[in-house]
C-alpha positions as CSV (number, residue, x, y, z in Angstrom):
1,M,0.0,0.0,0.0
2,Y,1.4,3.4,-1.0
3,S,0.4,6.8,0.3
4,I,1.0,9.4,-2.5
5,S,1.3,13.1,-2.2
6,L,0.9,14.8,-5.5
7,T,3.0,17.9,-6.3
8,S,1.2,18.5,-9.7
9,H,-2.5,18.6,-10.6
10,H,-4.0,15.4,-12.0
11,P,-7.7,15.2,-12.9
12,N,-9.7,12.4,-11.3
13,G,-8.8,8.9,-12.6
14,P,-9.0,6.2,-13.4
15,Y,-5.3,5.7,-13.9
16,V,-2.9,2.8,-14.4
17,V,-0.1,3.3,-11.8
18,S,3.4,2.0,-12.4
19,V,6.0,2.0,-9.7
20,D,9.7,1.4,-10.3
21,S,11.5,-1.5,-8.6
22,K,12.8,0.7,-5.8
23,A,9.5,2.6,-5.3
24,N,11.3,5.9,-6.0
25,S,9.0,7.0,-8.8
26,I,5.4,6.5,-9.7
27,N,3.9,7.1,-13.1
28,F,0.2,7.7,-13.8
29,T,-1.3,6.7,-17.2
30,P,-5.0,7.5,-18.0
31,V,-7.1,4.5,-18.7
32,Y,-8.3,4.2,-22.3
33,G,-10.3,1.6,-24.3
34,L,-9.5,0.5,-27.8
35,H,-12.3,0.0,-30.4
36,E,-11.8,-1.2,-33.9
37,D,-13.2,1.1,-36.6
38,V,-15.0,-1.7,-38.5
39,Y,-17.2,0.7,-40.5
40,E,-14.2,2.9,-41.6
41,S,-15.8,6.0,-40.2
42,F,-12.6,7.6,-38.9
43,M,-9.6,9.3,-40.5
44,S,-7.7,8.9,-37.3
45,G,-7.9,8.9,-33.5
46,A,-6.8,11.7,-31.3
47,I,-5.5,12.2,-27.7
48,P,-4.8,15.3,-25.7
49,S,-1.2,16.5,-26.0
50,A,0.8,16.4,-22.8
51,S,3.3,19.0,-24.1
52,A,0.9,21.7,-25.5
53,Q,-2.1,23.1,-23.8
54,D,-5.5,22.6,-25.5
55,S,-3.7,20.6,-28.3
56,F,-4.1,17.1,-29.6
57,L,-1.9,14.4,-31.1
58,T,-3.0,12.0,-34.0
59,L,-3.0,8.4,-32.7
60,Q,-3.4,5.3,-34.8
61,V,-3.4,2.0,-32.9
62,S,-3.6,-1.5,-34.4
63,I,-5.0,-4.4,-32.4
64,P,-3.4,-7.8,-33.3
65,G,-5.8,-9.9,-35.4
66,T,-8.0,-7.0,-36.5
67,R,-8.3,-5.5,-40.0
68,M,-8.9,-1.8,-39.2
69,P,-7.0,0.7,-37.0
70,A,-8.5,1.2,-33.6
71,I,-9.7,4.4,-31.9
72,I,-8.5,5.1,-28.4
73,V,-11.4,6.1,-26.2
74,P,-11.1,7.6,-22.7
75,S,-12.9,6.3,-19.6
76,K,-16.2,7.9,-18.5
77,I,-15.6,7.2,-14.9
78,A,-13.8,10.4,-13.9
79,S,-16.3,12.7,-15.5
80,A,-19.2,10.8,-14.1
81,V,-18.2,11.7,-10.5
82,T,-17.1,15.3,-11.3
83,R,-19.7,16.4,-13.8
84,D,-20.5,19.8,-12.2
85,A,-16.8,20.8,-12.1
86,V,-15.9,19.5,-15.5
87,G,-18.9,20.8,-17.5
88,P,-22.3,19.8,-18.8
89,L,-20.9,17.5,-21.4
90,A,-18.7,15.6,-19.0
91,G,-18.4,11.9,-19.9
92,L,-19.4,12.4,-23.5
93,R,-17.0,11.4,-26.3
94,F,-17.2,13.0,-29.8
95,A,-15.6,13.1,-33.2
96,V,-15.1,15.8,-35.7
97,K,-15.5,15.9,-39.5
98,D,-12.1,16.3,-41.0
99,I,-12.8,19.8,-42.5
100,F,-12.6,21.3,-39.0
101,H,-9.3,22.5,-37.7
102,V,-8.2,21.2,-34.3
103,K,-5.0,22.4,-32.7
104,G,-2.2,19.9,-33.1
105,L,-4.0,17.8,-35.7
106,K,-3.7,17.9,-39.5
107,T,-6.8,18.6,-41.6
108,S,-7.2,16.4,-44.7
109,G,-10.5,17.7,-46.1
110,G,-10.8,14.2,-47.5
111,S,-7.8,14.9,-49.8
112,R,-4.4,13.2,-49.8
113,A,-2.9,16.2,-51.4
114,Y,-4.2,18.6,-48.8
115,Y,-3.1,16.4,-46.0
116,E,0.4,16.2,-47.5
117,V,1.1,19.9,-48.0
118,Y,-0.5,21.4,-44.8
119,G,1.0,20.8,-41.3
120,P,-0.8,20.4,-38.0
121,Q,-3.2,23.3,-37.2
122,N,-2.3,25.9,-34.5
123,Y,-5.8,26.6,-33.4
124,T,-9.2,24.9,-32.9
125,T,-12.4,26.2,-34.6
126,Q,-14.9,27.9,-32.3
127,T,-17.7,25.3,-32.2
128,V,-15.3,22.5,-31.3
129,E,-13.7,24.7,-28.6
130,K,-17.1,25.1,-27.1
131,L,-17.6,21.4,-26.8
132,L,-14.2,20.9,-25.2
133,A,-14.9,23.7,-22.8
134,G,-18.1,22.0,-21.9
135,G,-16.3,18.8,-20.8
136,A,-16.7,16.6,-23.9
137,Q,-13.7,14.5,-24.9
138,L,-12.5,14.4,-28.5
139,I,-11.6,11.0,-29.8
140,G,-10.8,11.6,-33.4
141,K,-11.6,12.9,-36.9
142,T,-14.1,11.4,-39.2
143,R,-14.0,10.9,-42.9
144,T,-15.6,13.2,-45.5
145,I,-16.2,13.4,-49.2
146,A,-13.2,15.4,-50.5
147,F,-13.7,19.1,-49.6
148,A,-17.4,18.3,-48.9
149,L,-18.0,18.4,-52.7
150,G,-20.9,16.0,-53.0
151,A,-22.3,12.8,-51.5
152,P,-21.1,9.2,-51.3
153,N,-21.4,7.6,-54.7
154,N,-20.6,4.0,-55.2
155,G,-17.0,4.3,-53.9
156,A,-16.2,7.1,-56.3
157,E,-14.0,8.8,-53.7
158,I,-10.5,7.6,-54.5
159,D,-8.3,9.3,-51.9
160,Y,-10.2,7.9,-48.9
161,L,-12.9,5.4,-49.4
162,D,-16.5,5.8,-48.2
163,P,-17.4,4.9,-44.7
164,W,-20.2,2.3,-44.3
165,N,-23.7,2.8,-42.9
166,S,-24.4,0.1,-40.3
167,R,-28.2,0.3,-40.7
168,G,-30.3,-2.3,-42.5
169,D,-28.4,-4.4,-45.1
170,G,-25.2,-2.4,-44.5
171,Y,-25.1,-1.2,-48.1
172,Q,-27.0,2.1,-47.8
173,T,-25.3,5.4,-48.4
174,T,-24.2,7.5,-45.5
175,G,-26.0,10.3,-47.3
176,G,-23.8,13.4,-47.4
177,S,-20.3,14.8,-47.1
178,S,-20.5,14.4,-43.3
179,S,-20.3,10.7,-44.2
180,G,-17.9,9.6,-41.5
181,T,-19.7,11.6,-38.8
182,G,-23.0,9.9,-39.6
183,S,-21.4,6.5,-39.9
184,A,-19.6,6.8,-36.5
185,V,-22.7,7.9,-34.6
186,T,-24.9,5.3,-36.3
187,A,-22.5,2.4,-35.6
188,Y,-20.7,2.9,-32.3
189,D,-22.0,3.1,-28.8
190,W,-18.6,4.6,-27.8
191,V,-19.3,7.7,-29.9
192,D,-21.9,9.9,-28.1
193,F,-22.1,12.6,-30.8
194,A,-20.1,13.9,-33.7
195,I,-19.7,17.1,-35.6
196,G,-20.3,17.7,-39.3
197,S,-21.1,20.5,-41.7
198,D,-24.3,21.3,-43.7
199,T,-24.1,23.4,-46.9
200,G,-26.8,21.5,-48.8
201,G,-27.9,18.8,-46.4
202,S,-24.7,17.1,-45.2
203,V,-25.8,16.9,-41.6
204,R,-29.4,16.3,-42.2
205,F,-29.1,13.6,-44.9
206,P,-26.7,11.4,-42.9
207,S,-29.1,11.8,-40.0
208,R,-31.9,10.6,-42.2
209,F,-30.0,7.5,-43.4
210,G,-28.7,6.7,-39.9
211,G,-32.0,7.5,-38.0
212,L,-30.2,10.1,-35.9
213,Y,-31.0,13.5,-34.3
214,G,-29.3,16.1,-36.5
215,Y,-29.0,19.9,-36.3
216,K,-28.3,22.5,-39.0
217,P,-28.2,26.0,-37.4
218,T,-29.2,29.4,-38.6
219,H,-26.6,30.5,-41.0
220,G,-24.2,33.1,-39.6
221,T,-24.7,32.2,-36.0
222,F,-21.3,30.5,-35.6
223,N,-17.8,31.5,-36.6
224,L,-16.7,29.5,-39.7
225,T,-13.0,30.2,-39.2
226,G,-11.1,27.0,-39.3
227,I,-13.8,25.1,-41.3
228,L,-12.9,24.4,-44.9
229,V,-15.2,26.4,-47.1
230,A,-17.9,24.9,-49.4
231,I,-20.2,27.9,-49.9
232,A,-19.5,30.5,-47.3
233,E,-23.0,32.0,-47.5
234,Q,-24.6,28.6,-46.8
235,D,-22.0,26.7,-44.7
236,T,-22.9,25.8,-41.1
237,P,-21.4,23.5,-38.6
238,G,-23.8,20.9,-37.1
239,F,-24.0,17.8,-35.0
240,M,-25.6,14.3,-34.9
241,T,-26.4,12.1,-31.9
242,R,-28.6,9.1,-31.0
243,S,-30.0,10.7,-27.9
244,P,-32.7,13.4,-27.7
245,S,-31.4,14.5,-24.3
246,I,-27.8,14.9,-25.5
247,F,-29.2,16.6,-28.6
248,T,-31.0,19.3,-26.6
249,K,-28.0,19.7,-24.2
250,L,-25.6,20.3,-27.2
251,G,-28.0,22.8,-28.8
252,R,-28.3,24.9,-25.6
253,L,-24.5,24.8,-25.1
254,W,-23.8,25.9,-28.6
255,A,-26.4,28.7,-28.2
256,D,-24.6,30.2,-25.2
257,D,-23.2,33.7,-25.8
258,T,-24.9,33.9,-29.3
259,P,-27.9,35.9,-30.5
260,L,-29.9,32.6,-30.3
261,E,-30.2,33.2,-26.5
262,D,-32.2,36.4,-27.1
263,V,-35.4,34.4,-27.8
264,A,-34.8,31.6,-25.4
265,D,-37.7,32.6,-23.2
266,V,-40.4,33.4,-25.7
267,P,-43.2,30.9,-26.2
268,M,-42.8,28.1,-28.7
269,P,-44.8,28.5,-32.0
270,S,-48.3,27.0,-31.7
271,N,-48.8,26.2,-35.4
272,L,-47.4,23.1,-37.2
273,L,-46.9,24.0,-40.9
274,L,-46.9,20.9,-43.0
275,Y,-45.0,20.8,-46.3
276,A,-47.6,19.7,-48.9
277,D,-45.3,19.1,-51.8
278,E,-43.7,16.0,-50.5
279,V,-44.6,12.6,-52.0
280,L,-43.7,9.5,-50.0
281,V,-43.7,6.3,-52.1
282,Q,-43.5,3.9,-49.2
283,P,-47.0,3.6,-47.6
284,E,-45.7,2.4,-44.3
285,A,-43.4,5.4,-44.0
286,K,-46.2,7.8,-45.0
287,A,-48.6,6.3,-42.5
288,M,-46.0,6.5,-39.7
289,I,-45.0,10.1,-40.5
290,D,-48.6,11.3,-40.8
291,D,-49.5,9.7,-37.5
292,F,-46.5,11.2,-35.8
293,F,-47.3,14.7,-36.9
294,A,-50.9,14.2,-35.7
295,Q,-49.6,13.1,-32.3
296,V,-47.3,16.1,-32.1
297,S,-50.2,18.4,-32.8
298,T,-52.3,16.8,-30.1
299,A,-49.6,16.4,-27.5
300,L,-48.4,20.0,-27.8
301,N,-51.8,21.5,-28.5
302,M,-50.7,22.9,-31.8
303,T,-52.9,23.9,-34.7
304,T,-52.0,22.4,-38.1
305,S,-51.9,24.0,-41.5
306,S,-50.1,23.2,-44.8
307,I,-48.4,25.0,-47.6
308,N,-47.6,23.9,-51.1
309,V,-44.2,25.6,-51.6
310,T,-44.1,24.8,-55.4
311,E,-47.4,26.6,-56.0
312,T,-46.6,29.4,-53.6
313,W,-43.4,30.0,-55.5
314,L,-45.2,30.2,-58.9
315,E,-47.7,32.6,-57.4
316,S,-45.3,35.0,-55.6
317,G,-41.7,34.0,-56.4
318,P,-39.2,36.3,-58.1
319,S,-39.0,34.0,-61.2
320,Q,-42.2,35.3,-62.9
321,G,-43.7,31.9,-63.3
322,E,-40.6,29.8,-63.8
323,S,-40.5,26.8,-61.6
324,V,-38.3,26.9,-58.5
325,S,-36.3,23.9,-59.8
326,S,-35.5,25.6,-63.1
327,Y,-34.9,29.0,-61.6
328,M,-32.5,27.7,-58.9
329,A,-30.6,25.4,-61.3
330,Y,-26.8,26.0,-61.1
331,V,-27.1,28.2,-58.0
332,Y,-25.5,25.6,-55.8
333,S,-22.8,24.4,-58.3
334,D,-21.8,27.9,-59.4
335,Q,-21.1,29.0,-55.9
336,N,-19.6,25.7,-54.8
337,S,-17.2,25.3,-57.7
338,I,-15.8,28.8,-57.7
339,Q,-15.4,29.1,-54.0
340,F,-13.6,25.8,-53.8
341,Y,-11.3,27.0,-56.7
342,E,-10.6,30.4,-55.2
343,K,-10.5,29.7,-51.5
344,I,-8.9,26.2,-51.5
345,G,-7.9,24.9,-54.9
346,L,-5.5,27.6,-56.1
347,E,-3.3,27.7,-53.0
348,L,-3.4,23.9,-52.7
349,N,-2.3,23.6,-56.3
350,E,0.6,26.0,-55.9
351,L,1.8,24.3,-52.7
352,Y,1.5,20.8,-54.2
353,K,3.5,21.9,-57.3
354,A,6.2,23.3,-55.1
355,Y,6.5,20.1,-53.2
356,N,6.1,17.8,-56.2
357,N,8.2,19.1,-59.0
358,G,5.4,21.1,-60.7
359,S,2.7,18.4,-60.5
360,H,-1.0,19.3,-60.3
361,F,-2.6,18.0,-57.2
362,P,-4.3,14.6,-57.6
363,A,-8.0,14.6,-56.7
364,D,-11.2,12.7,-56.6
365,P,-13.6,12.9,-59.6
366,M,-15.9,15.4,-57.9
367,V,-13.0,17.7,-57.0
368,N,-11.8,17.6,-60.6
369,A,-15.3,18.3,-61.9
370,S,-15.5,21.4,-59.6
371,W,-12.0,22.6,-60.5
372,Y,-12.8,22.6,-64.2
373,D,-16.3,23.9,-63.7
374,A,-14.9,26.9,-61.9
375,Q,-12.8,27.8,-64.9
376,N,-15.7,27.4,-67.4
377,A,-16.6,30.8,-69.0
378,T,-20.3,30.1,-68.7
379,T,-20.0,29.3,-65.0
380,I,-18.0,32.5,-64.3
381,A,-20.5,34.7,-66.2
382,R,-23.4,33.1,-64.4
383,L,-22.1,33.4,-60.9
384,P,-23.4,36.9,-60.0
385,H,-26.9,35.9,-61.2
386,S,-26.7,32.7,-59.1
387,V,-25.7,34.6,-56.0
388,R,-28.5,37.1,-56.5
389,K,-31.0,34.2,-57.0
390,R,-29.9,32.7,-53.6
391,E,-30.5,36.1,-52.0
392,L,-33.9,36.5,-53.6
393,F,-34.9,33.0,-52.5
394,E,-34.0,33.8,-48.9
395,E,-36.1,37.0,-49.0
396,W,-39.0,35.2,-50.6
397,W,-38.9,32.3,-48.1
398,S,-39.0,34.5,-45.0
399,T,-41.9,36.5,-46.5
400,N,-44.1,33.8,-47.9
401,V,-43.3,30.5,-46.2
402,L,-41.8,30.7,-42.7
403,K,-42.3,34.2,-41.2
404,A,-40.6,35.6,-38.1
405,S,-42.8,36.5,-35.1
406,N,-42.2,38.9,-32.3
407,A,-44.3,36.8,-30.0
408,T,-43.0,33.3,-30.8
409,C,-39.8,34.0,-32.8
410,S,-41.2,31.9,-35.7
411,E,-44.8,32.0,-36.7
412,S,-44.8,28.3,-37.3
413,I,-42.8,25.1,-37.0
414,F,-42.3,23.9,-40.6
415,A,-42.6,20.1,-40.7
416,H,-41.7,17.7,-43.4
417,S,-39.7,14.5,-44.0
418,L,-36.4,13.8,-45.7
419,H,-37.4,10.1,-46.0
420,I,-36.7,8.2,-49.2
421,P,-36.8,4.5,-50.1
422,P,-33.6,2.5,-49.7
423,A,-31.3,2.9,-52.7
424,T,-28.6,1.0,-54.4
425,E,-25.7,3.5,-54.3
426,K,-23.1,0.8,-53.9
427,V,-24.0,-1.0,-57.2
428,T,-25.8,1.5,-59.3
429,Y,-23.2,3.7,-61.0
430,S,-23.9,7.4,-61.4
431,P,-21.1,9.6,-62.9
432,P,-19.9,12.4,-60.5
433,N,-21.2,15.8,-61.5
434,V,-21.4,19.2,-59.9
435,A,-24.7,19.8,-58.2
436,S,-26.4,21.8,-61.0
437,Y,-29.9,21.1,-59.8
438,Y,-32.4,21.9,-57.0
439,W,-33.2,19.1,-54.5
440,H,-35.5,18.5,-51.6
441,G,-34.0,20.0,-48.4
442,V,-31.6,22.5,-50.0
443,F,-34.3,25.2,-49.6
444,V,-33.2,25.3,-45.9
445,N,-29.7,26.2,-46.9
446,Y,-30.8,28.9,-49.4
447,A,-33.1,30.4,-46.8
448,G,-30.4,30.3,-44.1
449,I,-32.9,28.9,-41.5
450,P,-32.3,26.2,-38.8
451,E,-33.6,22.7,-39.2
452,I,-33.4,19.5,-37.2
453,V,-33.9,15.8,-38.1
454,V,-35.8,13.6,-35.6
455,P,-36.0,9.8,-35.8
456,I,-39.5,8.4,-35.2
457,G,-39.4,4.7,-36.0
458,Q,-38.4,2.1,-38.6
459,I,-40.0,0.1,-41.3
460,R,-39.1,-3.1,-43.2
461,Y,-37.8,-3.3,-46.8
462,W,-36.6,-6.0,-49.1
463,S,-32.8,-5.9,-49.6
464,P,-31.4,-7.1,-53.0
465,Y,-28.1,-7.7,-51.1
466,T,-29.1,-9.8,-48.1
467,L,-32.2,-11.3,-49.9
468,R,-34.4,-10.8,-46.8
469,H,-36.3,-8.0,-45.2
470,E,-34.3,-5.4,-43.3
471,W,-35.1,-2.4,-41.2
472,Q,-34.9,1.2,-42.4
473,P,-35.1,4.2,-40.1
474,V,-37.8,6.8,-40.6
475,T,-37.2,10.4,-39.8
476,V,-38.9,13.8,-39.9
477,A,-37.6,17.3,-40.1
478,F,-38.6,20.5,-38.3
479,A,-37.5,24.0,-39.3
480,A,-38.1,27.5,-38.0
481,A,-37.5,31.1,-38.9
482,K,-33.9,32.4,-38.8
483,G,-32.5,32.7,-35.2
484,C,-35.2,30.5,-33.7
485,D,-33.0,27.4,-33.2
486,L,-33.8,27.1,-29.5
487,K,-37.5,26.6,-30.3
488,L,-36.5,23.5,-32.2
489,F,-34.6,22.1,-29.2
490,E,-37.5,23.0,-27.0
491,L,-39.7,21.0,-29.3
492,V,-37.5,17.9,-29.0
493,E,-37.5,18.3,-25.3
494,K,-41.3,18.4,-25.1
495,L,-41.6,15.4,-27.5
496,E,-39.3,13.4,-25.3
497,V,-41.3,14.2,-22.2
498,A,-44.5,13.3,-24.1
499,G,-42.9,9.9,-25.0
500,L,-43.0,10.6,-28.8
501,V,-39.3,10.3,-29.3
502,K,-36.5,8.4,-27.6
503,E,-32.9,7.4,-27.9
504,V,-32.0,5.2,-30.9
505,L,-29.7,2.2,-30.9
506,P,-26.3,2.0,-32.5
507,G,-25.7,-0.7,-35.1
508,K,-28.0,-2.5,-37.5
509,V,-31.4,-1.4,-36.2
510,A,-32.4,1.9,-34.7
511,Y,-35.0,0.4,-32.4
512,Y,-35.4,-3.0,-30.7
513,T,-37.1,-5.7,-32.7
514,D,-38.1,-9.3,-31.9
515,E,-35.1,-10.5,-34.0
516,V,-31.7,-11.1,-32.4
517,W,-28.7,-9.8,-34.3
């Protein structure tokens, strides 16, 4: 038995203690667990640096007999007994999409060339800093589509292959450029939440395919410094988790010291505004979603109305009768291509040339498509018009669809679903192209408004891969007027109390079934 008097500060354990043979020195090593990354969600693991404050070290660990590198994960024991002192997120472990800078770690942006020419970062981006200050523990960086330029597409990413989605038959897409973030939270019980980014759906779509709680904030709320740009006027950080209580806790912590707090105490909107344009082709999903919205209205004593956005646009939009899909074509791709080219690509190319005897940087097909699209004379000439169209869309949306309110921040809670049938991304080839079209859900990014994804259940589908029925998550989405993010978290909190939402499982199914896996 040893009695130890510490001359330096050590946080509460647990520790592995090693004593030299003469008992002259004692070393303390924090306890970690090792977990194999079987779904290839991570770029690398990370541990706090002992030599630099608020800095991290990249850590790759291999377990004998396993195929994939393992992620080193800290114990929850210490934070469980010191939660008040450590912070509201004590005991929670999280990962970060590898377009976010973290002090001491390199950022790849999903690109081998970018990883090669840039060294470890000397600062941590604001939203990640908030989580660390709240007591959460960073365990690594997750994979992403190169420079967030697209969505997973049949392994078309060459530099770093797609992560896998553990749900259902295991062959469903992860749904967006925050692919590793969605994959990690969906698959692993040792990841409590993870950070992604949303420019055109890249937090909300992985949340849809994983059956997760996902948050896309009001644009402009959070500092984007230290996050690789996609479209600066649409980029937002965001997060995903399996737990509604963790979800609301994260939302409130991120809102601290931002304008979002200004409306924290106003009443929640009392009208549920249903999106009438949506067509759900799976009857089971439609019935579940319709029933859920009815239960929300009843449980929270909300009135219900609906809006056909397509028709409203034709009646009042700035396009003078042109459809929204036609009018907004090229808006996303023009901004995305040229901002990548100007803000990332040009400097990357010069550095790569300098280090590699004049070679142009190698890139995934989507990056090449964006690089050349940005130099196309038609794209360059069209860009000012595309920027103006995005601005006009935002003005139109806030005037005609989801209006602000002095009494309740947002006149309504806009409700719809991002649900689609299971697809065959891993076998059905689709050539990579810039996003020169308008899709369901991108209206949230053009309008700059907050939106959340909420899982509500699961339905069965026939898999062409496993040749049996599998389970697919079903989710809904709620949006509010700009700056009303906390009303959405309040909504989730009320739905959890009412028993309408609950924590989902990691792994193959989102909810318990009679089957044993």
